TIMI-516453 format. One record per residue (C-alpha): x, y negated, z negated. Coordinates in steps of 0.02 Angstrom, whole numbers, plus 50000, padded with zeros to 5 digits. Each point is the difference from the previous one (the first is absolute). Example, Ala and Ser with C-alpha at 12.3 -4.5 7.8 and 13.67 -1.06 7.14 Angstrom:
2
506155022549610
500694982850033
//
This chain:
491
489684684549919
498774997550148
498935013350017
498974994450152
500494980950096
498634991449884
500375005249842
501934997349886
500285007049839
501674992649905
500705006149865
501264991149860
500775005249826
501564988149929
500835004149843
501214987349901
501025003549855
500574980449937
501074998749855
500534983249914
500914993949862
499854980249929
501314995449887
499474981749925
501364990449896
498934984749910
500874986949891
499014986749909
499814987549884
498534997349871
499794982649927
499435003149818
499694985249887
501514990250096
501085016649994
500565009350167
500045015949981
500755011750143
499645016850036
500495012950129
498885015050075
500255012650121
498425010450085
500475012950094
498415009050098
499825011550126
498595005950125
499745017350065
498825004650127
499275014350094
498844994650152
499145008050113
498714994650131
499045008550141
499134993350131
498575007250122
499164991350139
498875004050162
499384991550149
498655003050105
499984992850184
498354996350084
500764989350125
501824992250010
500194983349913
498184998649989
499095010949896
501105009349862
499575006749812
501355003649888
500225007849818
501434996849889
500435007749844
501524995749869
500695005349834
501364998649896
500685004149829
501364994349893
500745008449848
501074984049900
500864999549858
500904985649910
501265003549861
500814985749921
501004995249852
500644984349923
501114993449931
500424984649870
501614992749973
500825015850082
498925012349882
498725012950069
498494991849890
498555006150124
499445010450129
498425003550098
499245015450116
498484998050140
499455006050143
498455000950080
499305009250158
499424984550145
498925010450128
498884989450154
499055007050127
498924992650131
498805007850143
499474988250142
499235000150156
499934987950142
498684997950160
500554989650152
498834997150140
499934990150164
498244993850006
500134989750168
501374993450109
501194992049865
498745000749849
500835013049864
499235006449823
501035005749875
499455008449823
500465010049864
499865007049827
501435003849873
500035006949828
501714996349885
500535008949840
501364992649894
500285009949832
501504998549871
500265006749826
501434993549897
500785006449837
501164988249912
500845002849856
501184987249899
501055005149863
501014990949875
501535007149898
500135003349831
501734994749961
499835008649825
499585015250037
500485001550205
497955002650009
499214994950150
498314991249964
498644997150122
499614982950010
497924997550023
500074982650057
500975003850172
499325018050026
498785002050115
498965014750093
498494994450138
499345005950144
499434986850173
498965006750123
499134989650128
498755004850160
499934985550147
498535003850129
500204988650157
498894999450159
500594986750140
499224995550173
500934989050132
499384996050170
501004991950137
499824992350170
500394983350117
499014985550002
501074996850154
501475005450098
500994988649881
499175002649841
499885014749895
499135001849839
500015014749870
498474998749847
499685011149865
499865003549821
500565015249880
499145004149820
500965007649846
499025007349861
501575003949881
500015007449803
501455001449887
500145007749819
501555000449887
499815010249853
501334996549860
499995015849891
501204991149873
498694986149965
498345014750044
499434984750100
499205001750182
500044983650119
498745001250154
499694989650137
499335000750193
500154983250125
498924997950146
501064990750146
499394994650170
501354996050119
499284989450170
501444997350127
500014990050149
501334996750140
499974988650160
501564999750123
500224989550138
501195005550155
500714985250065
501155009150121
500965015350023
501454993549883
498844989249852
498565003149896
499054994149860
498885007249860
498774995549886
499815014249815
499034998949870
500185015149873
499605006149837
501115012149879
500005007249834
501805004149887
499685012749881
501265000549839
501465009450012
499955014749879
501524991649894
498894986249967
498665007949936
500855011649893
499984993349820
501495010949931
501244987249945
501814998750070
501364992949889
501134987550113
501364994249859
499614997049807
498834985050043
499135003350154
498755013250032
499035003950133
498045009650058
498805000050119
498124993849977
498715014449997
498604988050031
500894993450178
498734992850138
500485003750192
500424983850096
498914995850151
500964988450128
499114990750143
501074993850113
499794991750184
501584998150106
500414990150189
501365011850089
500874993850151
501065013550123
501304995250109
500955013250098
501005005350162
501795006850043
501174991949896
499204993749835
498415001649885
499074986949904
498545003849873
499384988749872
498684999349905
498944988149869
499085006649887
498664996049839
499535009849861
499285002649834
500135014349877
498725001849888
500555010349829
501764997750051
501185009649897
501344992649894
501265003449867
500034992149828
500974999949847
499234997349812
500905000549835
499315016449913
500964996049843
500904985549949
501675007650101
499065011350139
499824993850178
498455012850079
500074999450186
498375005150090
498834998450148
498304988849998
498914995250120
499924980950048
498434991450064
500714993250194
501674998350090
499764991450161
501515001050125
500234988250161
501545002650092
500825005650170
501075014450082
501235000750132
500945012950078
501144999450158
501135013850076
501284993850156
501095013150094
501684992150031
500375011150179
500105020349945
500765000549855
499234988149847
498274996749938
499734983949876
498445002149904
499824986249896
498424995349889
499344988249879
498354998849871
499204984649924
498794998949890
499074990049857
499215008849864
498844994149856
499375012049848
498474998249890
499685010649837
500045001249825
500355016649868
499844996149844
501074985449945
501014999750153
499664990550150
500495007550161
499754982550125
501604998550112
500444993150167
501404995750096
500675001850167
501125015650039
501005006050184
500985016650049
501245003150146
500765015050052
501295002250157
500295017150089
501395003450107
499965015650109
501735004750098
500095014250128
501594999450048
499625016150103
498615012450040
500465011549832
500284986349880
499174986249915
500324988149848
498904989949934
500274986049859
498634992049896
499894982749896
498474996649896
499594984949868
498494996749919
499814983149899
499464996449822
498125002849981
498864994949859
498945014449928
498664998049865
501144995949835
501705004450078
500994993950134
501085011150097
501644995450055
500735001250204
500625017450048
501115003750164
500895012950054
500995008750166
499875018650062
501075010050116
499745015750096
500995009550146
499085014350075
500625013050146
499205013050092
500845018050066
499675013850105
498854991150095
498904993449855
499845017149932
501104991149820
499984983249956
501294993049832
499384983849913
501164991149892
499004984049896
500744988649869
498564990649906
500254982549920
501824999850076
500614985349900
499285005649845
498784982349982
498355007749956
499344995149839
498594994549901
499764982949916
498484997549908
499444986649869
498414996749907
499784983249876
498234999449936
499254996049817
500275016749946
502015004350025
501304995350126
500885014150108
501474999750129
500305017850066
501465007150101
499985017550055
501165007650146
499785019050061
501045009250086
499584995950170
501565000150104
499575019350068
501135008950136
498635012050091
500645013850101
498855008050104
499765013550135
498625006650099
499725014550124
498825001850132
499635019150063
498595003250115
499035019549986
499415009850123
498554991450043
501044983249994
499134992249834
501484988849932
500585003649827
500894986649899
501215004149857
500814985649902
500954999249851
500464984549903
501284995449866
500074982849905
501754996849920
500704988149904
501434994749868
498895013449890
500065014850127
498745006650069
498304992949950
498885009450108
499865013050135
498405006450100
499445009750143
498425002750103
499405009850134
498634988050094
499155006450151
499634989850136
//
């Protein structure tokens, strides 16, 4: 909406109703005093959500591309349910119910002004809120009476609320005709409170995070540039990582979050080079980073025969490496995009009796090939490889897979249909090993990763020439339709 030439209003609304079902069949063996005990477990877990999201933005232009003020507000609310049934040796013996209402909102304002011929100052304020409540109840079947008995050791009822207040200021200008620079900083104040009603416990934390930023860019010529940057970022724990409720994986393995988990801060220096012309693009990046209070997963023996997975903070994780990304066009019909990332990582830290020290070299590579036999049709083949990597307490084996997709447009691009198969050769699997003074673990897991996705997208224009995108997506594997989502985002 544009009431005047200098004022712009934008409204947006989206609703999605995803449903997903995950059936895990677990076979395992347990070594008990040199006796191997085999077990079988089926976890049948469903996720049902109703998601609503709205946005409102306003921009006032004092002088086009030189002096602007904008406001933006976002609000989203989810209603989620997580019913589950657990079968041991093909007999239903456990079940659970759970759900919550994740709610997020943010309000921000940004100001941009050109204060000299080439100098620009940017400043802004932002307030973000993250809220979630989680009520989880776990039941065991009394096989004698047929009654379901609540198990308080696996049940939980909690509430989490976080506020983030931030402000930033950036100044950019030119040192010469070929050298640009940008310097600035952001300051964040973060409060977080977790109320665990099942234990009548409250945990409150607050943090200050200063974030300096510096960028220098040298334009060699019209197709080449070189830049160096220094910045800091923060990664806050995801809700599952701090939620202390216990989730049963199998008869001997459990998982829970850590309500005392702290955010991790990353300091990173980068050197970037780019070469771009009509037929190919080359981007390279050398980097060095250090993460304070890095978050990692560990496992401890909660009982003599029970393994508990959780998340903890290590002391520091250092990483040095580089990335190469290359695009090349073979005429009008084929685009090839190989990419490689390699790094050396070392970690330090201690959690109780667990040594979090680890180091090693790892790399990832991908090859994306896009073929356009004609204007309305596009085919894409994606190959990906992740090498084995050493993590604190664990070693993760190599992971590799291939995806393929075909997209076709109809009716002057008003309708498009896509067909995608993920993990075409069904090779995506996880091998995790751990050998320490307390236990030895060799875990192999294979999920249903080969899916056939069908997507339909319809573009229509309103009377005021606003584009409405309507989309439907289905994911299908050998178990049938796994999920169906729809949305009406406005662009």
